[in-house]
C-alpha positions as CSV (number, residue, x, y, z in Angstrom):
1,M,0.0,0.0,0.1
2,I,1.0,3.7,-0.8
3,S,-0.2,6.5,1.4
4,K,-1.4,9.2,-0.4
5,A,-0.5,12.8,1.3
6,I,-3.0,14.7,3.0
7,E,-2.7,18.0,1.6
8,D,-4.4,20.3,4.1
9,S,-1.8,21.6,6.3
10,E,-4.6,22.4,9.2
11,L,-5.8,19.3,9.3
12,K,-2.2,17.4,9.1
13,E,-1.4,19.7,12.4
14,H,-4.9,19.0,13.9
15,I,-4.4,15.0,13.3
16,A,-0.4,15.4,14.9
17,S,-1.7,17.0,18.1
18,L,-4.1,14.3,18.7
19,P,-3.3,10.8,20.7
20,H,-2.5,8.1,18.2
21,D,-5.7,6.0,16.9
22,G,-6.3,2.8,18.8
23,R,-8.5,0.3,20.0
24,E,-9.1,0.7,24.2
25,V,-10.5,-2.4,25.9
26,F,-12.3,-2.3,29.3
27,L,-14.3,-4.6,31.6
28,I,-17.4,-2.7,33.3
29,A,-20.2,-3.3,35.3
30,D,-18.2,-5.7,37.5
31,E,-16.7,-7.4,34.4
32,S,-20.2,-8.4,33.1
33,V,-19.9,-6.5,30.1
34,R,-16.7,-5.9,27.4
35,L,-16.4,-2.3,26.0
36,S,-14.0,-1.3,22.8
37,V,-13.8,2.3,22.1
38,V,-11.5,3.0,19.1
39,S,-10.4,6.3,18.1
40,A,-9.7,6.6,14.8
41,T,-9.3,10.4,13.1
42,E,-5.9,9.4,11.6
43,M,-7.3,6.5,10.0
44,V,-10.4,7.9,8.4
45,N,-8.4,10.9,7.1
46,Q,-6.0,8.2,5.6
47,M,-8.9,6.8,4.3
48,R,-10.5,9.2,2.5
49,A,-7.2,10.5,1.0
50,N,-6.5,7.2,-0.4
51,H,-10.0,6.6,-1.7
52,G,-10.6,10.4,-2.9
53,T,-13.9,10.2,-1.1
54,G,-16.2,13.2,-0.7
55,I,-18.2,13.9,2.5
56,L,-20.9,11.6,2.2
57,E,-18.8,9.0,0.6
58,T,-16.1,9.4,3.7
59,Y,-19.5,9.5,6.3
60,V,-20.3,6.1,5.2
61,L,-17.1,4.2,4.4
62,G,-15.4,5.6,7.3
63,Q,-18.4,4.3,9.7
64,G,-17.5,0.9,8.0
65,Y,-13.8,1.2,9.1
66,I,-14.6,2.2,12.1
67,A,-16.9,-0.8,12.6
68,G,-13.9,-2.8,11.5
69,A,-11.6,-1.8,13.7
70,L,-14.3,-2.2,16.8
71,L,-14.8,-5.9,15.4
72,S,-11.6,-6.9,15.2
73,S,-11.7,-6.8,19.0
74,T,-13.6,-10.5,18.3
75,V,-10.7,-12.2,17.0
76,K,-6.7,-12.4,17.9
77,G,-3.6,-13.2,17.1
78,N,-3.5,-13.3,13.1
79,D,-7.4,-14.1,12.6
80,R,-9.4,-11.3,10.5
81,I,-12.7,-10.2,10.4
82,Q,-14.9,-9.2,7.1
83,L,-17.9,-7.2,7.1
84,D,-19.4,-7.1,3.9
85,I,-22.8,-5.3,2.9
86,Q,-24.6,-5.9,-0.4
87,C,-27.6,-3.6,-0.8
88,G,-30.1,-2.4,-3.4
89,G,-29.5,1.5,-2.5
90,P,-27.3,4.0,-4.1
91,I,-24.5,2.7,-2.0
92,G,-24.1,-0.6,-3.5
93,G,-22.2,-2.3,-0.8
94,I,-19.2,-2.3,1.3
95,S,-16.5,-4.4,1.8
96,I,-14.3,-4.0,5.1
97,E,-11.7,-6.3,6.4
98,A,-9.9,-5.9,9.7
99,W,-7.1,-7.7,11.6
100,A,-6.7,-8.7,15.3
101,S,-3.6,-6.5,15.1
102,G,-5.3,-3.5,14.1
103,A,-5.0,-2.9,10.3
104,V,-8.0,-1.7,8.6
105,R,-8.9,-1.5,4.5
106,G,-12.0,-1.6,2.7
107,Y,-14.3,-0.1,0.2
108,L,-17.0,1.1,-1.4
109,K,-19.1,-0.5,-4.4
110,H,-20.3,3.0,-5.4
111,N,-17.7,5.9,-5.3
112,P,-18.7,8.2,-5.8
113,I,-22.5,7.4,-4.5
114,P,-24.7,8.3,-7.0
115,L,-27.4,10.2,-6.0
116,S,-31.1,11.2,-7.8
117,K,-31.7,14.2,-6.0
118,P,-29.9,16.0,-2.8
119,I,-30.1,14.6,0.4
120,N,-30.6,17.2,3.7
121,S,-29.4,15.2,6.4
122,L,-26.9,11.9,6.9
123,D,-29.8,9.4,7.7
124,T,-28.3,6.3,6.1
125,S,-31.6,4.5,5.3
126,E,-32.3,5.2,1.9
127,L,-28.6,4.7,0.9
128,Y,-28.5,1.5,1.9
129,G,-32.0,0.0,0.8
130,P,-32.8,-3.4,1.2
131,G,-29.9,-5.9,1.5
132,F,-27.7,-8.3,3.7
133,L,-25.2,-7.7,6.2
134,T,-22.3,-10.6,6.4
135,V,-19.6,-11.0,8.9
136,T,-16.9,-13.5,8.4
137,K,-14.1,-15.0,10.7
138,I,-11.2,-16.1,9.1
139,L,-9.3,-17.8,12.3
140,E,-5.6,-18.9,11.4
141,G,-5.2,-22.7,11.4
142,S,-9.1,-23.4,10.6
143,K,-9.7,-24.7,7.1
144,T,-13.5,-23.3,7.0
145,P,-14.0,-19.6,8.0
146,F,-17.3,-18.9,10.3
147,S,-19.9,-16.5,8.6
148,G,-23.3,-14.8,9.9
149,Q,-25.7,-13.2,7.3
150,I,-28.9,-11.1,8.6
151,M,-31.0,-8.9,6.5
152,L,-30.7,-5.3,6.3
153,E,-33.7,-3.9,9.2
154,Y,-32.6,-0.3,9.8
155,G,-30.3,1.3,7.0
156,N,-28.0,2.4,10.0
157,L,-24.8,0.5,10.0
158,A,-24.4,0.5,13.9
159,N,-28.2,-0.7,14.8
160,D,-27.7,-3.3,11.5
161,L,-24.5,-5.0,13.5
162,A,-26.4,-4.6,16.7
163,L,-28.8,-6.6,15.3
164,Y,-26.2,-9.1,13.7
165,F,-25.0,-10.0,17.2
166,Q,-28.6,-10.3,18.5
167,E,-29.7,-12.9,16.2
168,S,-26.4,-14.7,14.5
169,E,-24.3,-14.8,18.2
170,Q,-27.3,-14.3,20.5
171,T,-25.2,-11.8,22.0
172,P,-26.9,-8.3,23.2
173,S,-24.6,-5.8,21.9
174,L,-24.5,-1.8,21.2
175,F,-22.5,-0.1,18.8
176,Y,-22.2,3.8,18.3
177,L,-20.0,4.6,15.5
178,S,-19.1,9.0,15.1
179,I,-17.6,11.4,12.5
180,H,-17.7,15.0,13.9
181,F,-16.7,17.2,10.7
182,D,-15.6,20.7,11.3
183,K,-17.3,23.8,8.9
184,Q,-15.0,23.1,6.1
185,G,-16.2,19.4,5.7
186,R,-13.2,18.1,7.2
187,V,-12.9,15.0,9.7
188,W,-11.8,16.5,12.8
189,G,-12.6,14.0,15.1
190,A,-13.8,9.9,14.5
191,G,-14.6,6.8,16.5
192,G,-16.8,4.4,17.9
193,L,-17.6,2.1,20.7
194,F,-18.8,-1.4,21.1
195,L,-20.5,-2.5,24.0
196,Q,-21.0,-6.5,24.5
197,A,-22.6,-8.3,27.1
198,L,-21.0,-11.3,28.9
199,P,-22.1,-14.4,30.7
200,G,-23.7,-12.9,34.3
201,C,-24.9,-9.5,32.3
202,S,-27.8,-8.8,33.9
203,S,-30.4,-7.6,32.1
204,D,-31.0,-4.5,34.5
205,T,-28.0,-3.8,33.5
206,L,-28.3,-4.1,30.2
207,A,-31.3,-2.0,30.2
208,R,-29.3,1.0,31.5
209,L,-26.9,0.9,29.2
210,Q,-29.7,0.9,26.1
211,D,-31.5,3.9,27.9
212,E,-28.1,5.8,28.4
213,A,-26.6,5.1,24.7
214,S,-28.8,7.4,23.3
215,S,-27.8,10.4,25.4
216,L,-23.5,9.8,25.4
217,P,-22.0,12.8,24.9
218,S,-20.6,12.7,20.9
219,L,-17.3,10.3,20.6
220,G,-16.2,12.4,17.2
221,S,-16.4,15.8,19.1
222,S,-14.7,14.5,22.0
223,L,-11.8,12.9,20.2
224,A,-11.8,16.4,18.0
225,S,-11.1,18.4,21.7
226,G,-7.9,16.0,22.2
227,M,-9.6,13.5,24.5
228,S,-8.3,10.1,24.1
229,A,-10.2,7.0,23.8
230,E,-9.4,5.4,27.1
231,E,-10.3,9.0,28.8
232,Y,-13.7,8.7,27.0
233,G,-14.2,5.3,28.4
234,E,-13.4,6.1,31.8
235,K,-15.1,8.8,32.0
236,V,-18.3,8.2,30.3
237,F,-18.7,4.7,31.9
238,E,-17.0,5.9,35.4
239,S,-20.2,4.5,37.4
240,Y,-19.9,1.2,35.9
241,R,-16.2,1.2,37.5
242,P,-14.6,0.3,34.0
243,Q,-11.1,-1.8,34.1
244,H,-8.8,-1.0,31.3
245,I,-7.3,-4.2,30.1
246,A,-5.9,-3.6,26.6
247,H,-4.3,-1.4,23.8
248,I,-3.8,-1.9,20.6
249,P,-2.8,0.3,18.2
250,T,-5.5,1.2,15.1
251,G,-4.7,2.6,11.5
252,F,-5.4,1.9,7.5
253,S,-3.3,-0.8,6.3
254,C,-3.3,-2.7,3.3
255,P,-0.6,-5.8,2.4
256,C,-0.9,-5.1,-1.2
257,S,2.3,-4.4,-3.2
258,R,3.6,-3.9,-6.9
259,G,5.1,-7.3,-6.5
260,H,1.4,-8.9,-5.6
261,F,0.6,-7.4,-8.7
262,E,3.3,-8.6,-10.8
263,E,2.6,-12.0,-10.0
264,Y,-1.5,-11.7,-10.7
265,L,-0.2,-10.1,-14.1
266,K,2.1,-13.5,-14.9
267,A,-0.8,-15.7,-13.4
268,L,-3.2,-14.4,-16.3
269,P,-4.2,-16.7,-19.5
270,Q,-2.0,-16.3,-22.7
271,N,-5.4,-14.8,-24.5
272,E,-5.7,-12.1,-21.9
273,K,-2.1,-11.2,-21.7
274,E,-2.0,-10.8,-25.4
275,E,-4.8,-8.6,-25.0
276,I,-3.2,-6.4,-22.8
277,L,-0.1,-6.0,-24.7
278,K,-2.4,-4.6,-27.7
279,G,-3.9,-2.2,-25.1
280,D,-2.9,1.6,-24.2
281,Y,0.2,2.2,-21.9
282,P,1.0,2.7,-18.9
283,L,-1.3,0.0,-17.4
284,V,-2.4,1.3,-13.9
285,L,-3.5,-1.3,-11.9
286,E,-5.7,-0.1,-8.7
287,C,-6.2,-2.4,-5.2
288,F,-9.8,-1.8,-4.5
289,N,-9.3,-2.1,-1.1
290,C,-6.9,1.1,-0.4
291,G,-6.8,2.8,-3.6
292,T,-3.4,2.2,-4.2
293,C,-2.3,2.2,-8.1
294,Y,0.5,0.5,-9.9
295,S,2.0,1.2,-13.0
296,F,3.6,-0.6,-15.6
297,S,5.2,0.2,-18.8
298,K,4.8,-1.9,-21.9
299,E,8.7,-3.0,-21.8
300,E,8.1,-3.9,-17.7
301,T,4.8,-5.9,-18.6
302,E,6.6,-7.7,-21.6
303,Q,9.4,-8.7,-19.2
304,L,6.5,-10.2,-16.6
305,F,5.1,-12.0,-19.4
306,R,8.4,-13.2,-20.7
307,E,9.6,-14.4,-17.1
308,D,6.2,-16.9,-16.8
309,L,7.3,-18.9,-19.7
């Protein structure tokens, strides 16, 4: 992956002044609930730079990246988790992949999102439309991925993820995804949280958390002001006696490389190679997951095809 430059100097200075992105993990309510809080301001801004997204696309895909960073708390080691949405609305779909190590990548099916009329809010229900949400865990050493799927009910990623965990994993959960834009439409703060009931969690605790969820202080705004994800978790959930148990750095990262694309070209069928050699140059191949483009001259392409003979 090649990280594209964030050109706005004021935005760069702001990001540099904030605590580094990361996932903070707590146990709350006498260790009956697991809380993950993610700060993701730099990650979402780097995603925006690499994919060249507008405000709406940044909001939709940024929520997907934050969700991926939160979902990665459910895997460990070299495991990874995939979030895939296929839908009939203008978004078309979202594909996100996140590693337990904190790396996240992914893309929008339609960028830019085609709109038939201007929108007046960031309500995403009509943008998603009918569709399916699938979560897949790819575990190291396991030959078969674990996958679950639900129909989209809310057209709101946080609510539909909570529904997925309730229906597919029988685990009461709550998601909160927050992106704060400044007056210029820049991402000034971004993050999310994931509350997951553990065995022994009482119905009273769950009901209380559900009631309080609607009035949580804006996480995006709090992070934009310089608060860390750990501070947010400790302050907002103080009455639940939070125990901080882990910190995992989080960031936009993709394992693609020029070498991977060279191997892809060499493995193409002969008829496709012949068509490529007749085409225009330079040959530019783009990684959908991170927006990185790899360019090959005709001479380089011919050499790669000769190496495969």
